[in-house]
C-alpha positions as CSV (number, residue, x, y, z in Angstrom):
1,M,43.6,-20.1,24.1
2,H,44.7,-18.7,21.1
3,L,42.4,-19.4,17.9
4,S,44.5,-19.7,14.4
5,A,42.5,-17.3,11.9
6,R,40.7,-20.1,9.9
7,E,39.2,-21.7,13.0
8,A,38.4,-17.6,14.7
9,I,36.6,-16.9,11.0
10,G,34.7,-20.8,11.4
11,T,33.9,-19.8,14.8
12,K,31.7,-15.9,13.5
13,Q,30.0,-18.3,11.0
14,A,28.8,-20.4,13.3
15,I,28.2,-17.6,15.7
16,G,26.3,-15.9,12.0
17,L,24.3,-19.5,11.9
18,L,23.2,-19.6,15.0
19,V,21.4,-16.0,15.4
20,C,20.1,-16.9,11.7
21,L,18.3,-19.6,13.1
22,L,16.6,-17.7,16.0
23,A,15.5,-15.4,13.5
24,A,14.2,-18.1,11.0
25,V,12.1,-18.9,14.8
26,V,11.3,-16.2,15.7
27,N,10.1,-16.1,12.1
28,V,8.1,-19.3,12.7
29,V,6.7,-17.9,16.3
30,I,4.8,-15.2,14.9
31,A,3.7,-16.5,11.6
32,T,1.8,-19.4,13.3
33,H,0.5,-16.9,16.0
34,T,-0.5,-14.4,14.3
35,P,-4.7,-15.4,13.7
36,M,-4.6,-14.3,9.2
37,T,-7.5,-12.5,8.4
38,L,-9.9,-15.0,5.9
39,L,-12.4,-13.5,3.8
40,A,-13.6,-16.5,2.4
41,D,-16.4,-15.0,0.2
42,A,-14.7,-12.9,-1.9
43,F,-14.7,-14.3,-4.9
44,G,-11.9,-12.7,-6.9
45,D,-9.7,-12.6,-4.6
46,D,-9.3,-14.7,-1.6
47,A,-12.6,-17.5,-2.1
48,T,-11.1,-17.7,-5.9
49,F,-7.3,-18.8,-4.6
50,I,-8.7,-21.8,-2.6
51,R,-11.9,-22.7,-4.4
52,A,-9.2,-23.3,-7.1
53,A,-6.7,-25.2,-4.8
54,N,-10.0,-27.5,-3.5
55,T,-10.4,-28.3,-7.3
56,L,-6.5,-29.0,-8.3
57,L,-6.9,-31.4,-5.2
58,S,-10.1,-33.5,-6.3
59,G,-8.3,-34.0,-10.0
60,N,-11.3,-31.8,-11.5
61,Y,-8.0,-29.0,-12.9
62,L,-9.5,-25.0,-12.0
63,G,-12.8,-25.9,-12.4
64,D,-15.5,-25.4,-14.4
65,Y,-15.2,-22.5,-16.9
66,N,-16.8,-19.5,-16.5
67,S,-15.8,-15.3,-16.5
68,A,-13.6,-15.4,-13.8
69,T,-11.6,-19.1,-13.7
70,L,-9.0,-17.7,-16.2
71,T,-8.8,-14.3,-15.3
72,K,-6.1,-15.0,-12.2
73,G,-3.0,-16.9,-12.8
74,P,-2.9,-21.0,-10.4
75,G,0.6,-19.9,-9.1
76,Y,-1.1,-19.3,-5.9
77,S,-3.3,-22.6,-6.0
78,I,-0.8,-24.6,-7.1
79,F,1.1,-23.3,-3.9
80,L,-1.7,-23.7,-1.8
81,A,-2.7,-27.7,-3.2
82,L,1.1,-28.4,-2.0
83,G,0.5,-27.3,1.3
84,H,-2.8,-28.7,2.4
85,L,-1.2,-32.4,1.2
86,T,2.1,-31.6,3.8
87,G,-0.9,-31.5,6.5
88,L,0.7,-28.0,8.1
89,A,-1.4,-25.0,8.8
90,A,-1.1,-22.4,5.4
91,S,0.6,-19.3,7.5
92,L,3.5,-22.2,8.2
93,T,3.8,-23.4,5.2
94,I,3.6,-19.3,3.7
95,A,6.2,-18.7,6.2
96,L,8.8,-22.2,5.2
97,F,8.7,-21.0,2.2
98,F,9.0,-17.4,2.7
99,L,12.1,-17.9,5.0
100,T,13.6,-21.4,2.2
101,A,13.2,-19.0,-1.0
102,L,15.6,-15.9,2.0
103,A,17.7,-18.2,2.4
104,A,18.8,-19.6,-0.8
105,F,18.8,-15.8,-1.7
106,S,20.9,-14.7,1.2
107,Y,23.5,-17.2,0.3
108,M,23.8,-15.8,-3.2
109,V,24.7,-13.0,-2.0
110,A,26.9,-14.4,0.7
111,R,28.5,-16.0,-2.4
112,T,28.7,-13.0,-4.8
113,Y,30.2,-10.4,-2.2
114,G,32.7,-13.0,-0.9
115,A,31.3,-11.8,2.5
116,F,29.6,-14.0,4.7
117,L,28.4,-11.1,6.5
118,A,26.9,-9.6,3.5
119,G,24.7,-13.4,4.0
120,A,23.8,-13.0,7.2
121,L,21.9,-9.5,7.7
122,V,19.9,-9.9,4.6
123,F,18.9,-12.8,6.6
124,V,18.3,-12.1,9.4
125,L,16.7,-8.6,8.7
126,G,14.7,-10.4,6.1
127,A,13.1,-13.0,8.9
128,L,12.6,-10.7,11.2
129,H,10.6,-7.4,9.2
130,P,7.7,-6.9,11.8
131,V,5.4,-6.2,8.3
132,L,5.7,-10.5,7.2
133,P,4.0,-13.0,7.5
134,M,1.1,-11.1,5.2
135,E,-2.0,-11.8,6.9
136,R,-4.4,-12.7,4.1
137,F,-4.1,-16.0,2.1
138,V,-4.0,-13.9,-1.7
139,R,-1.1,-15.2,-4.7
140,D,0.2,-11.1,-2.6
141,S,1.2,-13.8,0.2
142,I,4.3,-15.1,-1.6
143,Y,4.9,-12.4,-4.5
144,P,8.5,-11.5,-2.4
145,A,9.7,-15.1,-1.0
146,Q,9.2,-15.8,-5.5
147,V,10.4,-12.3,-6.3
148,L,13.7,-14.0,-3.2
149,L,13.4,-17.4,-5.3
150,M,13.4,-16.0,-8.4
151,L,16.7,-13.4,-7.7
152,A,18.4,-16.3,-6.3
153,A,18.2,-18.4,-9.5
154,F,19.0,-16.1,-11.5
155,M,22.5,-15.3,-9.6
156,A,23.6,-18.9,-9.1
157,A,23.4,-19.3,-13.7
158,F,25.7,-15.9,-14.1
159,Y,27.8,-15.9,-11.1
160,V,27.9,-18.3,-8.6
161,F,27.9,-20.7,-10.0
162,R,28.8,-20.1,-13.8
163,Y,30.1,-24.1,-14.0
164,R,26.5,-25.1,-14.5
165,P,24.2,-22.1,-16.3
166,F,21.9,-25.2,-17.7
167,R,21.2,-26.5,-14.3
168,F,20.2,-23.7,-12.6
169,G,18.9,-21.9,-15.7
170,I,16.8,-24.4,-15.6
171,L,15.3,-23.2,-11.9
172,A,15.7,-19.8,-12.8
173,G,12.6,-20.4,-15.3
174,L,11.3,-22.5,-13.5
175,A,10.9,-19.3,-10.9
176,L,10.3,-16.7,-12.8
177,G,7.5,-19.2,-15.1
178,W,5.8,-19.7,-11.8
179,F,5.7,-16.6,-10.6
180,W,4.8,-15.2,-13.8
181,L,1.5,-17.2,-13.4
182,T,1.3,-16.2,-9.9
183,R,0.0,-12.4,-10.9
184,E,-1.0,-10.7,-13.4
185,E,2.0,-7.7,-13.5
186,G,5.1,-9.6,-14.5
187,P,7.0,-7.8,-16.5
188,W,8.0,-5.2,-13.7
189,V,10.5,-6.8,-13.1
190,I,11.8,-7.4,-16.5
191,P,14.2,-4.9,-15.5
192,G,16.0,-5.9,-12.9
193,L,16.6,-9.7,-14.0
194,G,17.8,-8.0,-17.2
195,L,20.3,-6.3,-15.9
196,L,21.0,-8.7,-13.8
197,A,21.6,-11.1,-17.1
198,F,23.5,-8.5,-18.8
199,G,25.0,-8.2,-15.9
200,G,26.7,-11.9,-16.3
201,F,27.7,-11.4,-20.1
202,A,29.6,-8.3,-19.2
203,V,31.4,-10.1,-16.3
204,A,32.3,-13.2,-18.5
205,W,33.9,-10.0,-21.4
206,R,35.6,-8.7,-18.5
207,D,37.2,-12.2,-17.7
208,G,37.7,-13.2,-21.5
209,R,35.8,-16.2,-21.4
210,G,33.5,-15.5,-24.0
211,F,29.9,-15.0,-24.6
212,R,28.9,-19.3,-24.0
213,Q,28.3,-19.2,-20.8
214,P,26.0,-17.1,-20.0
215,A,24.1,-17.5,-23.8
216,Y,23.7,-21.1,-22.2
217,A,22.4,-19.2,-18.7
218,S,19.6,-17.7,-21.1
219,L,18.6,-19.6,-23.2
220,A,17.5,-22.4,-20.2
221,I,16.0,-19.4,-18.4
222,A,13.5,-19.1,-21.6
223,G,13.3,-22.9,-22.2
224,G,12.0,-22.8,-18.0
225,L,9.6,-20.2,-18.8
226,L,8.6,-21.4,-22.0
227,F,7.6,-24.5,-20.1
228,C,5.4,-23.2,-17.5
229,N,3.8,-21.1,-20.0
230,L,2.8,-23.8,-22.4
231,A,2.1,-27.0,-19.6
232,Y,-0.8,-23.9,-18.6
233,I,-1.9,-23.3,-21.9
234,T,-2.1,-27.0,-22.4
235,A,-3.7,-27.7,-19.5
236,N,-6.3,-24.9,-20.3
237,W,-7.2,-26.6,-23.4
238,A,-7.3,-29.8,-22.0
239,A,-10.1,-29.0,-19.9
240,Y,-11.4,-26.3,-21.9
241,G,-10.6,-26.8,-25.5
242,S,-9.0,-23.7,-25.3
243,F,-4.9,-23.1,-25.6
244,V,-6.3,-19.3,-23.6
245,G,-3.5,-18.1,-21.4
246,N,-4.8,-15.6,-19.0
247,E,-7.9,-14.0,-20.5
248,F,-7.6,-10.6,-18.7
249,K,-4.8,-10.6,-21.6
250,E,-7.2,-12.7,-24.3
251,K,-6.8,-10.4,-27.4
252,N,-9.9,-9.7,-28.3
253,F,-10.7,-8.8,-24.8
254,S,-7.5,-6.9,-24.1
255,R,-9.1,-4.6,-27.3
256,A,-12.6,-4.3,-26.7
257,L,-11.7,-3.3,-23.0
258,S,-9.3,-1.0,-24.5
259,L,-11.3,0.4,-27.2
260,L,-14.2,1.1,-25.2
261,Q,-12.0,2.9,-22.6
262,S,-11.2,5.5,-24.9
263,V,-13.9,6.9,-26.2
264,R,-14.5,9.9,-25.5
265,D,-17.9,11.2,-25.9
266,G,-20.6,11.8,-23.0
267,D,-19.0,13.2,-19.4
268,Q,-14.8,12.1,-18.4
269,I,-15.2,12.0,-15.2
270,P,-11.6,10.5,-13.3
271,Y,-11.2,7.5,-12.3
272,V,-14.3,6.4,-14.6
273,P,-13.0,4.7,-17.2
274,I,-16.5,4.6,-18.9
275,S,-19.1,6.9,-17.7
276,K,-22.7,6.0,-18.2
277,S,-23.5,9.3,-20.8
278,T,-20.8,7.1,-22.6
279,R,-21.6,3.5,-22.2
280,R,-24.9,4.9,-23.3
281,V,-23.1,6.0,-26.7
282,V,-21.8,3.0,-26.9
283,Y,-25.0,1.1,-26.2
284,G,-26.5,2.8,-29.7
285,V,-23.2,2.1,-32.2
286,S,-22.5,-1.5,-31.0
287,P,-25.6,-3.8,-30.2
288,T,-23.1,-6.4,-29.0
289,F,-22.0,-3.8,-26.2
290,A,-25.9,-2.9,-25.5
291,L,-26.4,-6.7,-25.0
292,L,-24.7,-5.8,-21.6
293,E,-27.0,-2.7,-21.0
294,K,-29.5,-4.7,-19.1
295,G,-26.3,-5.8,-16.8
296,L,-24.1,-2.8,-16.3
297,D,-27.1,0.2,-16.0
298,P,-30.3,-1.8,-15.1
299,T,-33.4,-0.3,-14.1
300,N,-34.3,-1.9,-11.1
301,R,-31.8,-2.4,-9.1
302,P,-28.5,0.7,-8.4
303,I,-25.4,0.7,-9.4
304,A,-23.0,-1.6,-7.3
305,D,-19.7,1.4,-6.8
306,H,-17.2,0.2,-5.2
307,G,-15.2,3.1,-5.2
308,C,-17.1,5.3,-4.2
309,Q,-15.4,5.6,-0.2
310,F,-12.6,6.3,-2.5
311,Y,-13.4,8.3,-5.1
312,K,-16.7,11.2,-4.3
313,Q,-16.8,12.0,-8.4
314,T,-17.2,7.8,-8.9
315,C,-20.6,7.6,-7.3
316,G,-23.4,6.0,-9.0
317,D,-20.6,4.9,-11.6
318,Y,-17.7,2.1,-11.8
319,A,-14.4,2.9,-10.4
320,G,-11.1,2.2,-11.6
321,G,-10.4,-1.3,-11.3
322,W,-13.7,-2.5,-10.7
323,F,-15.6,-1.8,-13.8
324,I,-13.1,-4.8,-15.4
325,W,-15.3,-7.4,-13.4
326,H,-19.3,-5.8,-13.5
327,F,-17.9,-5.6,-17.6
328,R,-17.2,-9.4,-17.6
329,S,-20.1,-9.6,-14.7
330,A,-22.1,-8.4,-17.7
331,A,-20.9,-10.6,-20.6
332,A,-21.7,-13.5,-18.3
333,D,-25.4,-12.8,-18.2
334,V,-26.0,-12.9,-21.9
335,G,-24.0,-16.3,-22.6
336,A,-20.4,-15.1,-23.5
337,F,-18.2,-17.2,-20.7
338,E,-19.7,-20.6,-22.4
339,S,-16.2,-22.0,-22.9
340,P,-13.3,-19.2,-24.3
341,E,-14.0,-19.6,-27.8
342,T,-17.2,-18.1,-27.3
343,A,-16.1,-14.9,-25.2
344,S,-13.1,-14.3,-27.3
345,V,-15.7,-14.7,-30.7
346,F,-18.4,-11.7,-27.9
347,F,-15.5,-9.2,-27.2
348,G,-13.8,-9.8,-31.1
349,K,-17.3,-8.9,-32.3
350,M,-17.7,-6.3,-29.8
351,A,-14.7,-4.8,-30.7
352,D,-14.7,-4.0,-34.5
353,E,-18.1,-3.0,-33.7
354,I,-16.8,0.0,-31.4
355,E,-13.5,0.0,-34.1
356,A,-15.4,0.1,-37.1
357,A,-17.5,4.0,-35.2
358,C,-13.7,5.0,-34.2
359,R,-12.9,5.0,-38.1
360,A,-16.3,6.1,-38.9
361,D,-16.8,9.3,-36.9
362,R,-19.3,8.5,-35.4
363,L,-17.8,7.6,-31.4
364,T,-14.4,10.0,-30.5
365,C,-11.8,8.2,-29.9
366,E,-8.1,8.3,-27.9
367,P,-5.7,5.4,-27.9
368,G,-4.7,4.5,-23.9
369,F,-1.0,4.5,-22.8
370,L,-1.6,0.4,-22.0
371,S,-4.6,-1.1,-23.5
372,L,-6.4,-2.6,-20.0
373,M,-5.4,0.8,-17.9
374,P,-8.2,3.0,-17.6
375,Q,-8.2,6.8,-19.0
376,V,-6.5,8.7,-16.7
377,H,-7.1,12.2,-17.1
378,P,-4.7,15.5,-16.8
379,E,-4.5,15.7,-13.6
380,Q,-4.6,12.6,-11.8
381,V,-1.0,12.8,-14.0
382,R,0.2,15.0,-12.0
383,M,-0.9,12.8,-9.7
384,L,2.7,10.5,-10.0
385,P,5.3,11.7,-8.8
386,T,3.8,12.5,-4.9
387,K,1.6,9.0,-5.7
388,F,5.6,7.0,-5.4
389,L,7.2,9.3,-2.9
390,H,3.9,8.1,-0.6
391,A,4.4,4.7,-1.3
392,S,8.4,4.7,-0.7
393,G,7.0,6.8,2.2
394,F,5.7,3.5,3.2
395,L,9.0,1.3,3.3
396,M,9.9,3.2,5.7
397,D,7.3,3.1,8.4
398,P,6.8,-0.8,8.7
399,A,3.9,0.0,11.9
400,R,1.4,1.7,8.8
401,L,2.0,-1.7,7.5
402,I,1.4,-5.2,10.2
403,H,-2.3,-4.3,11.0
404,D,-5.7,-6.2,9.1
405,R,-9.4,-5.9,9.0
406,P,-11.3,-8.5,10.2
407,S,-11.8,-12.5,8.9
408,S,-14.9,-12.5,6.6
409,G,-17.7,-14.6,5.6
410,S,-20.9,-17.4,5.9
411,L,-19.7,-20.3,8.3
412,D,-20.2,-22.6,5.4
413,L,-18.0,-21.1,3.3
414,R,-15.2,-20.7,6.4
415,N,-15.7,-24.1,7.3
416,F,-14.5,-25.1,4.0
417,A,-11.7,-22.9,3.5
418,L,-10.1,-24.2,6.9
419,D,-10.7,-27.7,5.6
420,V,-8.8,-26.8,3.0
421,L,-6.0,-24.6,4.7
422,N,-5.5,-26.9,7.4
423,Y,-7.3,-25.2,9.9
424,P,-4.4,-22.1,11.1
425,R,-5.5,-19.0,13.1
426,I,-7.8,-16.7,11.4
427,R,-8.7,-13.2,13.2
428,S,-12.7,-13.4,14.2
429,T,-15.0,-11.4,11.9
430,A,-16.0,-8.2,12.7
431,G,-20.4,-9.4,12.0
432,P,-22.1,-12.5,11.4
433,G,-19.8,-16.1,11.6
434,R,-18.0,-14.8,15.0
435,T,-16.9,-18.0,17.1
436,L,-18.8,-17.8,21.0
437,I,-19.3,-19.1,23.7
438,L,-22.1,-19.2,25.8
439,R,-22.1,-19.9,29.0
440,F,-25.6,-20.9,31.7
441,W,-27.0,-23.0,34.7
442,W,-29.9,-25.3,33.6
443,T,-32.1,-25.9,36.8
444,P,-34.4,-28.3,35.7
445,K,-37.8,-29.1,37.0
446,A,-38.1,-32.4,35.5
447,E,-36.3,-35.3,34.7
448,A,-35.7,-35.4,31.7
449,W,-33.5,-33.6,30.0
450,P,-33.9,-30.9,26.6
451,A,-31.4,-30.9,23.8
452,F,-29.8,-27.7,23.5
453,T,-29.6,-26.5,19.4
454,V,-27.9,-23.4,18.7
455,M,-29.7,-22.5,14.9
456,D,-27.9,-20.1,12.6
457,A,-29.9,-17.3,10.5
458,A,-31.4,-19.8,8.0
459,G,-33.2,-22.2,10.6
460,F,-29.7,-24.5,10.2
461,P,-28.3,-26.1,13.5
462,A,-24.6,-24.8,13.8
463,I,-21.6,-26.7,14.7
464,Q,-20.8,-26.6,18.3
465,T,-19.5,-28.4,21.7
466,L,-21.7,-28.9,24.2
467,E,-19.4,-29.0,27.7
468,Y,-20.8,-30.0,30.8
469,Q,-19.1,-28.6,34.0
470,A,-20.2,-31.1,37.1
471,A,-17.6,-34.4,37.4
472,G,-18.9,-37.5,36.1
473,G,-21.2,-35.9,32.7
474,R,-24.8,-34.5,33.6
475,P,-26.4,-34.7,36.6
476,A,-29.7,-35.7,37.5
477,S,-30.8,-32.7,38.9
478,G,-29.7,-29.2,40.7
479,P,-28.4,-26.3,38.6
480,V,-26.2,-27.3,36.0
481,G,-23.1,-25.3,34.1
482,L,-23.2,-26.0,30.6
483,T,-20.9,-24.1,28.0
484,I,-21.8,-24.0,23.5
485,T,-19.1,-23.3,22.4
486,T,-20.9,-22.9,18.7
487,R,-19.0,-20.8,15.9
488,C,-21.9,-19.0,14.3
489,D,-23.1,-15.4,15.4
490,V,-25.3,-12.8,17.1
491,K,-28.1,-13.3,14.9
492,C,-28.6,-17.2,15.5
493,T,-30.2,-19.1,18.5
494,L,-30.8,-21.1,21.5
495,L,-33.7,-24.1,20.4
496,V,-34.1,-25.6,24.0
497,E,-36.5,-28.3,23.6
498,P,-38.1,-30.8,26.2
499,G,-39.1,-33.3,24.2
500,P,-42.4,-34.4,22.7
501,G,-45.6,-32.7,23.6
502,R,-43.6,-30.0,24.9
503,E,-43.2,-26.3,23.8
504,R,-39.6,-25.7,22.9
505,L,-37.6,-21.6,24.1
506,T,-36.1,-20.0,20.8
507,I,-34.1,-17.2,22.5
508,P,-31.9,-15.2,20.8
509,L,-28.4,-15.1,21.0
510,A,-28.3,-11.4,21.0
511,D,-30.7,-10.8,23.5
512,A,-27.8,-12.6,25.8
513,F,-25.1,-10.7,24.8
514,D,-24.5,-8.2,26.7
515,E,-25.0,-9.5,29.9
516,P,-27.1,-12.3,32.0
517,K,-30.7,-12.8,30.9
518,T,-33.2,-15.6,32.7
519,Y,-34.9,-17.9,31.1
520,A,-38.6,-19.4,33.4
521,T,-40.1,-22.3,31.7
522,A,-42.0,-25.2,32.7
523,Y,-39.2,-27.5,32.5
524,G,-37.1,-25.6,34.1
525,R,-34.9,-21.9,34.0
526,L,-32.4,-21.1,32.3
527,L,-29.2,-18.1,33.1
528,L,-27.4,-17.4,29.5
529,S,-24.8,-15.3,28.6
530,V,-22.9,-14.9,25.1
531,N,-19.5,-14.8,24.9
532,D,-17.3,-13.4,22.0
533,T,-14.1,-15.3,20.7
534,L,-11.7,-16.0,18.5
535,P,-12.3,-19.2,15.8
536,D,-9.1,-21.0,16.6
537,G,-7.7,-20.0,19.4
538,Q,-7.3,-18.0,21.8
539,E,-5.0,-14.4,20.4
540,S,-1.7,-14.8,21.9
541,T,-1.4,-10.8,23.4
542,I,2.8,-11.0,23.2
543,V,2.8,-11.8,19.8
544,P,1.8,-8.4,19.6
545,R,3.6,-6.4,21.1
546,I,6.6,-8.0,19.7
547,R,5.9,-6.8,15.9
548,G,5.2,-3.7,17.3
549,M,8.6,-3.5,18.9
550,I,10.3,-4.5,15.7
551,A,8.7,-2.0,13.6
552,A,9.7,1.1,15.9
553,A,13.1,-0.7,16.2
554,Y,13.3,-0.9,11.6
555,V,11.6,2.5,11.1
556,P,15.5,4.4,12.9
557,L,17.0,1.9,11.1
558,L,15.5,2.4,7.9
559,W,15.5,5.4,8.0
560,V,19.6,5.2,8.5
561,L,19.7,1.9,5.9
562,V,18.6,2.9,3.5
563,P,19.8,6.5,2.2
564,L,23.4,5.7,3.5
565,G,22.3,2.3,0.9
566,V,21.6,4.8,-1.9
567,A,24.2,7.1,-1.5
568,T,27.2,5.3,-1.9
569,M,25.4,3.1,-5.2
570,A,25.7,6.6,-6.1
571,V,29.4,6.1,-5.4
572,A,29.8,2.0,-5.9
573,A,28.3,2.4,-9.5
574,P,30.8,5.1,-11.2
575,M,33.8,3.4,-9.2
576,S,33.0,-0.7,-10.9
577,L,32.5,0.9,-14.1
578,F,35.9,2.8,-14.2
579,R,37.5,0.4,-12.7
580,R,35.8,-3.0,-14.6
581,A,36.3,-5.1,-11.4
582,H,34.0,-6.5,-8.8
583,L,30.7,-5.6,-11.6
584,E,29.1,-8.3,-10.2
585,C,28.7,-6.6,-6.6
586,A,27.0,-3.6,-8.2
587,V,25.0,-4.9,-10.9
588,L,23.1,-6.8,-8.5
589,A,22.9,-3.8,-6.2
590,A,21.6,-2.0,-9.4
591,S,18.8,-4.2,-10.1
592,L,17.5,-4.5,-6.8
593,W,17.4,-0.8,-6.2
594,G,15.9,-1.2,-9.8
595,L,13.2,-3.9,-8.7
596,V,12.4,-1.1,-6.0
597,I,11.5,0.9,-8.2
598,C,9.7,-0.2,-10.2
599,R,7.9,-2.0,-7.8
600,L,6.7,1.5,-6.2
601,A,6.3,3.1,-9.8
602,L,3.9,1.0,-10.9
603,I,1.8,1.5,-7.3
604,A,1.6,4.5,-8.5
605,L,0.3,4.0,-11.4
606,I,-2.3,1.9,-10.6
607,E,-3.0,4.5,-7.0
608,I,-3.8,7.5,-10.0
609,S,-5.9,5.4,-13.2
610,A,-7.5,1.8,-10.7
611,F,-8.0,1.3,-7.2
612,P,-5.8,2.8,-3.9
613,A,-3.2,0.3,-3.7
614,M,-0.7,1.9,-1.2
615,N,-1.0,-1.4,1.2
616,K,1.5,-4.4,2.8
617,Y,0.3,-6.4,-0.5
618,Y,0.9,-4.0,-3.6
619,L,4.3,-3.5,-1.2
620,G,4.9,-6.7,0.0
621,P,8.2,-7.1,-3.4
622,A,9.4,-3.6,-2.4
623,I,9.3,-4.2,0.9
624,I,11.3,-6.8,1.2
625,L,14.0,-6.0,-1.4
626,V,14.4,-2.3,-0.7
627,I,16.9,-3.4,2.7
628,P,19.4,-7.0,0.7
629,A,19.0,-3.2,-1.9
630,A,20.8,-0.4,0.5
631,L,23.1,-4.1,2.0
632,C,24.1,-5.0,-1.1
633,S,25.2,-1.2,-1.8
634,I,26.8,0.1,1.2
635,F,28.8,-3.9,0.8
636,A,29.3,-2.6,-3.0
637,L,31.8,-0.4,-1.9
638,F,33.3,-2.0,0.3
639,V,34.5,-4.8,-1.3
640,I,35.3,-2.3,-4.0
641,L,37.5,0.0,-1.8
642,R,39.4,-3.6,-0.5
643,S,41.0,-4.1,-4.1
644,H,42.1,-0.1,-3.7
645,E,45.9,0.0,-3.1
646,R,46.1,3.6,-2.8
647,F,43.0,3.6,-0.2
648,P,43.9,5.2,2.4
649,L,41.3,2.6,4.9
650,R,42.6,-0.4,2.4
651,R,43.8,-2.0,5.2
652,Y,41.3,-1.9,7.9
653,L,38.9,-3.8,5.0
654,V,41.3,-6.2,4.0
655,R,40.3,-9.8,4.7
656,A,43.3,-11.5,7.6
């Protein structure tokens, strides 16, 4: 039986869609069976976003105002709140959002290149990428998907659905606005998105259509972005009485921090924004900054030198990106954060005092490159190319990025977080807060049975379930097997209460953790063993193996695909420019490479100035874009060569 060309193409597309569906299923299975890392005590990261999501759900906006309320955008917290309303576990909603964004982006790629295969490859290789899912409840878990969604909307507005510039331009603007309110470093996407928009104007000029359509799309994008930001600052005004957005970017705070980091008096230590000796000098010229001395340089306790484990020269002082948080915390201790207005006035006064001292030569000041960027010493600058190459190396070896750390946080914090997140699988904790299984045989010596209760370290009952191993419930006599499953740790105790007038038995769980122990009392005999388990079901042993196999397969794939993509981009870009043909194909590939390069450069800058950022969370956008960048470059060259009448292999590239 022979199929017509139309039927044959339809069959190929059906097979391709089936493969895409299977890849999506694999992605969902891996995402839902991979335990997430929940840092329920990570205030400033996981805990902050989850608590903000809870306050949004309760109708209390972002909660009571403090020094951390407006330091990070609400984009991820809004996503978590909406995910909670669906009733689906957060790990599943994150996976579904990623697949939706990837499908939209892949569809736009297929339409732009006129090749179903291009879109199908982008989707399959993206859905099966072993670094995904991101295994933390932080905004970086949705950041790559936001980038894909934003790119899809830009491509729709400028290339695919050009006859509807307003509709898709608004969608692109809203996607950009949400992206902008999720993380603070949004400007890194401007070169890539700007190139996409410029390509829309170039294609319109090539086709002789005039600039009305791309101009309308650009205005709609600006309108969507403006709407998101105005909505956010208006909500802040209604809740806190100020139109401030992100307080890290607030004019007076940014100016005060920039001036502090520009002071060159005192010790100049790499990765220390303002050293202890420099702070002492500034205390003497700025009465407002001097108010923070007790908080920043306490005499009754050591400084929290979180960066010491990474940069030995910073031990005993505040390193890189950690200083900004201690700076704000010290200001909060003296009452600077009663409201956004009082905070602005406080930091504005501090900035004025330091600036006046700089002008009067009472301080030696050298402005830095960026306002929020800590001072960078020459030896740090020389590390920039190495850090860029190091970041690029991570993209080529996914196996180095698929592992994560255990969960953390007290039992109450984890229970609160899990309720907001709809109880996804999470990793067990390495220390306090592990879920334990207590198995014991109880041989009673009286008819009255004791009550078995697990108590936490503070002396409060821990959450537990008790099951009897005998059929028909608890028997009246004889050795009885019991099992208690509790969300507690080895610092907890098992309390056996026989009743009024009898001495109760308190057993530290740590005593029976390594091997079973026997406890004899006047009212019964107890044989106890304590075992560790995962807090939300048993971890699959198959899924980690599958991810490991995929990661191993992606290493040679990337080492072939990425260099080939770079080489074809070097050929496709000038050919498209000189022939003025298939500009949109070359522009899309170039914009993707631009985004990858900008992200790697940003990570390298953070590495040499603030804190270690070489991980899958910060590299996420580059990780997910490098494969589409290579594929789009290859397909761009194929499309250009296919239209070249004198190309020797043209007949093999032209579709029948």
